[in-house]
Structures are given as C-alpha cells and as structure tokens.
MDTraj code that builds the backbone (N, CA, C; nanometers):
import mdtraj as md
import numpy as np

residues = "MET ARG MET THR GLY ASN THR LYS LYS THR ALA LYS LYS LYS LYS LYS ASP ARG TRP GLY ASN ARG ILE ALA ILE VAL GLY ILE THR LEU VAL VAL PHE CYS LEU GLY VAL VAL VAL ASN VAL ARG ILE ALA SER MET GLU LYS LYS ASP GLN GLU TYR GLN GLU ARG GLU ALA LEU LEU GLN GLN GLN TYR ASP ARG GLU LEU ASN ARG ALA GLU ASP LEU LYS ASP TYR GLU VAL TYR VAL GLN THR LYS GLN TYR ILE GLU GLU VAL ALA LYS GLN LYS LEU GLY LEU VAL LYS PRO ASP GLU ILE LEU LEU LYS PRO SER PRO LYS".split()
xyz = np.array([
    [-0.7396, 1.7531, 9.0144],
    [-0.6129, 1.7744, 8.9527],
    [-0.6092, 1.9116, 8.8902],
    [-0.5078, 1.9737, 8.9146],
    [-0.4910, 2.1102, 8.8724],
    [-0.3885, 2.1200, 8.7608],
    [-0.4223, 2.2025, 8.6623],
    [-0.3277, 2.2185, 8.5523],
    [-0.2452, 2.3426, 8.5738],
    [-0.1245, 2.3246, 8.5501],
    [-0.0373, 2.4398, 8.5612],
    [-0.0353, 2.5111, 8.4288],
    [0.0207, 2.6237, 8.4226],
    [0.0266, 2.7041, 8.3008],
    [0.1028, 2.6335, 8.1900],
    [0.2015, 2.5580, 8.2289],
    [0.2840, 2.4881, 8.1316],
    [0.2071, 2.3746, 8.0647],
    [0.1281, 2.3017, 8.1409],
    [0.0507, 2.1915, 8.0841],
    [-0.0623, 2.2428, 7.9980],
    [-0.1182, 2.3591, 8.0302],
    [-0.2232, 2.4174, 7.9458],
    [-0.1665, 2.4518, 7.8078],
    [-0.0489, 2.5071, 7.8083],
    [0.0145, 2.5419, 7.6812],
    [0.0442, 2.4164, 7.5998],
    [0.0853, 2.3133, 7.6675],
    [0.1166, 2.1888, 7.5982],
    [-0.0100, 2.1279, 7.5399],
    [-0.1210, 2.1321, 7.6133],
    [-0.2478, 2.0774, 7.5653],
    [-0.2975, 2.1562, 7.4429],
    [-0.2858, 2.2887, 7.4476],
    [-0.3274, 2.3707, 7.3342],
    [-0.2386, 2.3423, 7.2122],
    [-0.1103, 2.3260, 7.2388],
    [-0.0175, 2.3002, 7.1295],
    [-0.0486, 2.1656, 7.0643],
    [-0.0843, 2.0655, 7.1436],
    [-0.1197, 1.9349, 7.0896],
    [-0.2467, 1.9448, 7.0047],
    [-0.3446, 2.0228, 7.0508],
    [-0.4676, 2.0420, 6.9739],
    [-0.4366, 2.1099, 6.8407],
    [-0.3515, 2.2122, 6.8454],
    [-0.3131, 2.2816, 6.7219],
    [-0.2402, 2.1864, 6.6282],
    [-0.1544, 2.1044, 6.6841],
    [-0.0803, 2.0084, 6.6016],
    [-0.1758, 1.9084, 6.5362],
    [-0.2776, 1.8628, 6.6103],
    [-0.3751, 1.7691, 6.5537],
    [-0.4502, 1.8335, 6.4378],
    [-0.4958, 1.9573, 6.4584],
    [-0.5659, 2.0278, 6.3508],
    [-0.4733, 2.0507, 6.2317],
    [-0.3520, 2.0859, 6.2596],
    [-0.2548, 2.1063, 6.1523],
    [-0.2312, 1.9776, 6.0757],
    [-0.2220, 1.8655, 6.1474],
    [-0.2025, 1.7373, 6.0810],
    [-0.3253, 1.7004, 5.9965],
    [-0.4428, 1.7250, 6.0507],
    [-0.5656, 1.6936, 5.9767],
    [-0.5763, 1.7786, 5.8503],
    [-0.5454, 1.9041, 5.8636],
    [-0.5501, 1.9944, 5.7472],
    [-0.4479, 1.9498, 5.6436],
    [-0.3289, 1.9105, 5.6889],
    [-0.2252, 1.8637, 5.5972],
    [-0.2720, 1.7371, 5.5253],
    [-0.3334, 1.6447, 5.5978],
    [-0.3821, 1.5204, 5.5371],
    [-0.4931, 1.5509, 5.4368],
    [-0.5849, 1.6388, 5.4727],
    [-0.6917, 1.6777, 5.3806],
    [-0.6319, 1.7453, 5.2575],
    [-0.5347, 1.8307, 5.2765],
    [-0.4700, 1.8995, 5.1636],
    [-0.4010, 1.8006, 5.0710],
    [-0.3274, 1.7069, 5.1291],
    [-0.2575, 1.6066, 5.0480],
    [-0.3585, 1.5193, 4.9744],
    [-0.4657, 1.4807, 5.0430],
    [-0.5703, 1.4002, 4.9794],
    [-0.6328, 1.4759, 4.8627],
    [-0.6577, 1.6035, 4.8825],
    [-0.7158, 1.6861, 4.7764],
    [-0.6216, 1.6949, 4.6561],
    [-0.4933, 1.7138, 4.6819],
    [-0.3948, 1.7216, 4.5733],
    [-0.3896, 1.5889, 4.4972],
    [-0.3877, 1.4760, 4.5704],
    [-0.3831, 1.3451, 4.5049],
    [-0.5107, 1.3232, 4.4234],
    [-0.6244, 1.3612, 4.4761],
    [-0.7512, 1.3488, 4.4038],
    [-0.7483, 1.4314, 4.2751],
    [-0.7008, 1.5547, 4.2853],
    [-0.6923, 1.6414, 4.1667],
    [-0.5991, 1.5807, 4.0620],
    [-0.4868, 1.5279, 4.1059],
    [-0.3938, 1.4639, 4.0123],
    [-0.4604, 1.3432, 3.9456],
    [-0.5362, 1.2675, 4.0231],
    [-0.6082, 1.1533, 3.9663],
    [-0.7074, 1.1965, 3.8603],
    [-0.7799, 1.3041, 3.8860],
    [-0.8765, 1.3559, 3.7887],
    [-0.8044, 1.4016, 3.6617],
    [-0.6960, 1.4741, 3.6780],
    [-0.6206, 1.5229, 3.5620],
    [-0.5676, 1.4056, 3.4805],
    [-0.5150, 1.3038, 3.5471],
    [-0.4621, 1.1874, 3.4762],
    [-0.5742, 1.1164, 3.4006],
    [-0.6902, 1.1011, 3.4621],
    [-0.8022, 1.0354, 3.3939],
    [-0.8489, 1.1144, 3.2730],
    [-0.8523, 1.2454, 3.2839],
    [-0.8924, 1.3293, 3.1708],
    [-0.7915, 1.3151, 3.0567],
    [-0.6640, 1.3154, 3.0911],
    [-0.5594, 1.3021, 2.9884],
    [-0.5656, 1.1642, 2.9219],
    [-0.5920, 1.0612, 3.0011],
    [-0.6028, 0.9265, 2.9446],
    [-0.7193, 0.9200, 2.8465],
    [-0.8327, 0.9765, 2.8837],
    [-0.9487, 0.9775, 2.7944],
    [-0.9160, 1.0532, 2.6651],
    [-0.8471, 1.1646, 2.6789],
    [-0.8094, 1.2442, 2.5621],
    [-0.7150, 1.1644, 2.4714],
    [-0.6195, 1.0965, 2.5318],
    [-0.5231, 1.0184, 2.4541],
    [-0.5919, 0.9002, 2.3852],
    [-0.6873, 0.8378, 2.4516],
    [-0.7598, 0.7272, 2.3900],
    [-0.8409, 0.7760, 2.2708],
    [-0.8995, 0.8942, 2.2831],
    [-0.9758, 0.9510, 2.1719],
    [-0.8830, 0.9799, 2.0535],
    [-0.7672, 1.0389, 2.0805],
    [-0.6714, 1.0663, 1.9737],
    [-0.6241, 0.9364, 1.9098],
    [-0.6002, 0.8343, 1.9921],
    [-0.5566, 0.7049, 1.9406],
    [-0.6617, 0.6478, 1.8458],
    [-0.7872, 0.6576, 1.8840],
    [-0.8969, 0.6086, 1.7989],
    [-0.8991, 0.6855, 1.6666],
    [-0.8836, 0.8178, 1.6737],
    [-0.8823, 0.8989, 1.5516],
    [-0.7647, 0.8600, 1.4623],
    [-0.6488, 0.8373, 1.5238],
    [-0.5310, 0.7986, 1.4451],
    [-0.5491, 0.6610, 1.3817],
    [-0.6138, 0.5691, 1.4506],
    [-0.6389, 0.4370, 1.3925],
    [-0.7337, 0.4474, 1.2738],
    [-0.8380, 0.5315, 1.2857],
    [-0.9301, 0.5516, 1.1739],
    [-0.8580, 0.6148, 1.0556],
    [-0.7743, 0.7127, 1.0840],
    [-0.6987, 0.7796, 0.9774],
    [-0.6016, 0.6823, 0.9106],
    [-0.5385, 0.5980, 0.9914],
    [-0.4460, 0.4995, 0.9363],
    [-0.5187, 0.4022, 0.8436],
    [-0.6386, 0.3579, 0.8835],
    [-0.7166, 0.2671, 0.7998],
    [-0.7543, 0.3352, 0.6679],
    [-0.7954, 0.4624, 0.6760],
    [-0.8312, 0.5372, 0.5557],
    [-0.7109, 0.5526, 0.4634],
    [-0.5967, 0.5870, 0.5205],
    [-0.4759, 0.6032, 0.4397],
    [-0.4320, 0.4703, 0.3779],
    [-0.4503, 0.3601, 0.4499],
    [-0.4164, 0.2286, 0.3958],
    [-0.5054, 0.1961, 0.2761],
    [-0.6339, 0.2306, 0.2859],
    [-0.7247, 0.2090, 0.1724],
    [-0.6818, 0.2913, 0.0523],
    [-0.6474, 0.4171, 0.0761],
    [-0.6016, 0.5029, -0.0337],
    [-0.4734, 0.4481, -0.0955],
    [-0.3836, 0.4000, -0.0124],
    [-0.2578, 0.3434, -0.0601],
    [-0.2849, 0.2214, -0.1480],
    [-0.3750, 0.1336, -0.1038],
    [-0.4085, 0.0143, -0.1822],
    [-0.4708, 0.0527, -0.3163],
    [-0.5600, 0.1534, -0.3155],
    [-0.6204, 0.1989, -0.4415],
    [-0.5142, 0.2531, -0.5368],
    [-0.4199, 0.3285, -0.4812],
    [-0.3148, 0.3859, -0.5666],
    [-0.2231, 0.2764, -0.6216],
    [-0.1980, 0.1729, -0.5440],
    [-0.1190, 0.0609, -0.5956],
    [-0.1910, -0.0071, -0.7113],
    [-0.3222, -0.0269, -0.6965],
    [-0.4011, -0.0862, -0.8050],
    [-0.4004, 0.0040, -0.9278],
    [-0.4125, 0.1328, -0.9039],
    [-0.4119, 0.2287, -1.0156],
    [-0.2772, 0.2267, -1.0879],
    [-0.1688, 0.2194, -1.0115],
    [-0.0354, 0.2142, -1.0721],
    [-0.0199, 0.0875, -1.1568],
    [-0.0735, -0.0220, -1.1076],
    [-0.0678, -0.1477, -1.1828],
    [-0.1488, -0.1362, -1.3116],
    [-0.2679, -0.0759, -1.3017],
    [-0.3506, -0.0559, -1.4207],
    [-0.2797, 0.0338, -1.5219],
    [-0.2127, 0.1373, -1.4726],
    [-0.1406, 0.2273, -1.5633],
    [-0.0249, 0.1555, -1.6322],
    [0.0413, 0.0660, -1.5625],
    [0.1491, -0.0113, -1.6264],
    [0.0922, -0.1004, -1.7362],
    [-0.0223, -0.1641, -1.7076],
    [-0.0872, -0.2469, -1.8094],
    [-0.1283, -0.1619, -1.9294],
    [-0.1830, -0.0430, -1.9027],
    [-0.2247, 0.0470, -2.0101],
    [-0.1036, 0.0936, -2.0909],
    [0.0076, 0.1180, -2.0236],
    [0.1297, 0.1600, -2.0930],
    [0.1754, 0.0513, -2.1905],
    [0.1662, -0.0725, -2.1493],
    [0.2021, -0.1826, -2.2388],
    [0.1043, -0.1886, -2.3557],
    [-0.0259, -0.1714, -2.3269],
    [-0.1278, -0.1757, -2.4316],
    [-0.1094, -0.0618, -2.5325],
    [-0.0736, 0.0556, -2.4852],
    [-0.0557, 0.1714, -2.5735],
    [0.0558, 0.1464, -2.6741],
    [0.1498, 0.0639, -2.6399],
    [0.2620, 0.0388, -2.7293],
    [0.2339, -0.0742, -2.8291],
    [0.1150, -0.1293, -2.8265],
    [0.0815, -0.2381, -2.9186],
    [0.0283, -0.1831, -3.0516],
    [0.0341, -0.2684, -3.1533],
    [-0.0142, -0.2314, -3.2860],
    [-0.1662, -0.2145, -3.2849],
    [-0.2341, -0.2948, -3.2054],
    [-0.3805, -0.2888, -3.1969],
    [-0.4255, -0.1499, -3.1499],
    [-0.3593, -0.0935, -3.0503],
    [-0.3962, 0.0392, -3.0001],
    [-0.3738, 0.1447, -3.1071],
    [-0.2623, 0.1351, -3.1745],
    [-0.2300, 0.2342, -3.2787],
    [-0.3370, 0.2313, -3.3877],
    [-0.3818, 0.1127, -3.4260],
    [-0.4859, 0.1018, -3.5277],
    [-0.6179, 0.1610, -3.4781],
    [-0.6533, 0.1353, -3.3510],
    [-0.7773, 0.1904, -3.2957],
    [-0.7755, 0.3428, -3.2966],
    [-0.6650, 0.4013, -3.2562],
    [-0.6538, 0.5477, -3.2535],
    [-0.6602, 0.6038, -3.3947],
    [-0.5951, 0.5365, -3.4861],
    [-0.5967, 0.5836, -3.6245],
    [-0.7385, 0.5818, -3.6804],
    [-0.8169, 0.4814, -3.6455],
    [-0.9554, 0.4739, -3.6941],
    [-1.0433, 0.5780, -3.6256],
    [-1.0323, 0.5874, -3.4952],
    [-1.1228, 0.6753, -3.4199],
    [-1.0910, 0.8228, -3.4394],
    [-0.9675, 0.8590, -3.4233],
    [-0.9331, 1.0016, -3.4225],
    [-0.8980, 1.0551, -3.5608],
    [-0.8366, 0.9731, -3.6413],
    [-0.7919, 1.0216, -3.7713],
    [-0.8830, 0.9767, -3.8864],
    [-0.9701, 0.8804, -3.8580],
    [-1.0615, 0.8332, -3.9615],
    [-0.9935, 0.7483, -4.0673],
    [-0.8805, 0.6929, -4.0393],
    [-0.8081, 0.6105, -4.1358],
    [-0.8657, 0.4691, -4.1379],
    [-0.8528, 0.4037, -4.2542],
    [-0.8973, 0.2658, -4.2688],
    [-0.7870, 0.1855, -4.3354],
    [-0.7937, 0.0550, -4.3201],
    [-0.6973, -0.0334, -4.3867],
    [-0.7335, -0.0414, -4.5345],
    [-0.6350, -0.0738, -4.6180],
    [-0.6638, -0.0795, -4.7628],
    [-0.7718, -0.1817, -4.7997],
    [-0.7844, -0.2907, -4.7267],
    [-0.8827, -0.3930, -4.7629],
    [-1.0174, -0.3755, -4.6922],
    [-1.0353, -0.2703, -4.6153],
    [-1.1612, -0.2451, -4.5450],
    [-1.2545, -0.1628, -4.6330],
    [-1.3834, -0.1911, -4.6175],
    [-1.4847, -0.1133, -4.6884],
    [-1.5575, -0.0308, -4.5831],
    [-1.5646, 0.0962, -4.6079],
    [-1.6263, 0.1875, -4.5139],
    [-1.7651, 0.2216, -4.5640],
    [-1.8644, 0.1921, -4.4828],
    [-2.0028, 0.2246, -4.5196],
    [-2.0473, 0.3435, -4.4379],
    [-2.0941, 0.4437, -4.5070],
    [-2.1455, 0.5619, -4.4390],
    [-2.2924, 0.5723, -4.4710],
    [-2.3712, 0.6134, -4.3738],
    [-2.5143, 0.6320, -4.4031],
    [-2.5326, 0.7527, -4.4956],
    [-2.6281, 0.7404, -4.5846],
    [-2.6529, 0.8510, -4.6775],
    [-2.7355, 0.9578, -4.6096],
    [-2.7046, 1.0828, -4.6369],
    [-2.7829, 1.1905, -4.5752],
    [-2.9226, 1.1959, -4.6365],
    [-3.0202, 1.2240, -4.5609],
    [-3.1589, 1.2282, -4.6079],
    [-3.1994, 1.3644, -4.6518],
])
top = md.Topology()
chain = top.add_chain()
for i, resn in enumerate(residues, 1):
    res = top.add_residue(resn, chain, resSeq=i)
    for name in ("N", "CA", "C"):
        top.add_atom(name, md.element.get_by_symbol(name[0]), res)
traj = md.Trajectory(xyz[None], top)
C-alpha cells in the first residue's frame, strides 16, 4: 500500500494533534494540582489562625470574668466604705483618734 502525499500530511497532522492533546492534558493536570496545593496551604493557614483566635478568645473570656469579679468586689467595697465601721477604722489608723471611752496604751520608751 502506497501513501500519497495527502495521507502523509494527514498522518503527521494526527500525530501533532495527539501530542498537542497530551500536552494540553498534562498542562491542565499540572494547573489543577497546583491549585490543589495552594488550597491545602491556605486551609492549613486558616486552621492555624482559627486555633490562635480560639486561644485568644479563651484568654479574653478569662480576663472578662476576672474584671466582672473585680467590679463586684469594688461595689461591695463601695458599700463598706460608706459604713460607720469603716469611718472609725480610718479615724483610728490614719488620724490616731480614739473613742471617749477607750483607753489607749502605749509602750514606754526605754
């Protein structure tokens, strides 16, 4: 069987088309693989950030709870400061005042 010039060109063109198709498939596969790698890297990065944000949220919640307790303690202290007992304690400690019926004993200097 003899090939004419036209069939030779057609055979070469088919070979070129096959190589072109293979290269296109390899190129598309490479692009999809690269996209998969990029997506996996981004997912890992996002998971790490999520973990950091959860730790930060827990820390901030602890600080918030401590501040709520502190605010409650300050309210209790505010009520105590307005009592007669507190006023008497301050008068004794800072001003050195005593009640009229109290006897103050001081150690004698040697």
